[in-house]
N, C-alpha and C positions, 0 to 999 in steps of 0.2 A: 639515069643522069646522076652525076657525082660532082660535088663541089668540095674540094679538099683545101682547107685553110691551113696556113703554117706561118711561122715567123714570130709567134708569141714568145714571151719569156719574162724574166725579171730584169728591171732596169731602174736606175736611180732617177729621181726627179731631175728634170732638165735634159734627160737623155733622149735617145731616138730609137725607134724600131720601125721596121718595114714589114708589113703583113702581106702575104701573097695568098691568092685563091686560084687554084687550078680547076678548070671546068672540063668536063668530058661529056660526050654524047648529047650535046645541045648545039643549036645554031647560035653560038656565042655572040656573034656580032649583032644579032637581032634583039638581044636581051638588054633590058635595063638592069644594071648591076648596083649593088649597094653593100655597105658595111653597116652592120648593126652591133650593138654591144648590150650586155646585161651585167651591170654592176652588182656586187653582192647584195642580195635582199631587195633588189629593185627590178622594175620592169625592163623589157627590151626597149632600146631607144635607137633611133636612126643616128648614125655617125656621119655618113656621107653617101651620096649616090651619084652615079654617072649614067646618062642615058645611052641608048644605042648610037645616038648622034654625037655623043661626046660632051653634052652639057652637064655641068656639075652643080651640086647643091650640098651644103654643109650645115650641120648643127651649129648653132651659135657658139657652143662651148668649145668647138674645135677649130673654128674659122681662124685662118692665119697660122695654124700649127700643123694641120693635117692636109695631105694632098692625095686625092684619089685619082687613079689612072687605070687604063686598061690596054691590053695588047691583044687585039682581035685575032691576029695571026697565030699567036701562041695560046689563045683562049685563057688568058690570065687577067686577074684583077689584082690591083695593088692598093695599099694605102701607106703612104710615108707619114709617120707620126713623129713630130719633133717637139721639143720643149714639153715633154711629158710631165704630167702632174699626178699626184697620188689619186686624184679623183677620176683619172682615166683608167684605173684598175677595173677590169671587167673581163668577161669572156666575149671575144669578138667573133661575129658570124658573118659569112658572106651570103648574099642573097641574089637570086636571079629571077627576074620576072619578065614574062612576055604575054601580051594580051592582044588578040586580033580576032574579031568575029566571035565565034563560040569557043575559041581557045583561050584559056586562062591558066598559064603555067606559073608556078611559084615554088622555087627550089631553095633549099637551105643547106649550108655546109654544117660540119660537126662542131665548129667553134675552136678557137685557140685562146689560151689564157694569157692576158697581159697584166702584169703586176708591177706597179710603180711604187718604189719605196721612197719615203721622205728623208 
């Protein structure tokens, strides 16, 4: 199983970025997907999640600015990040989770750096 995140970079405050996560070797449509981030010197934190059924949930800090989406046919996860702030600076990770019966799968991508300058 591989999750490949991309799209990070350096952007000025107020700018936008779109992160992508390509999944392989999983039944993507069955998985609940999420974006997490780890700011410098801090713990991982949930940014946004989207269930296999398409329901979404966002951290309060990104509500109204970030939009998570998925394309099951392409096995892709996205997050559109608008009105970026310096405090959004972090390494962003995609995550895939599936749980049914005795199966508990939890996969992570390698992370992509987002840096927002003031």
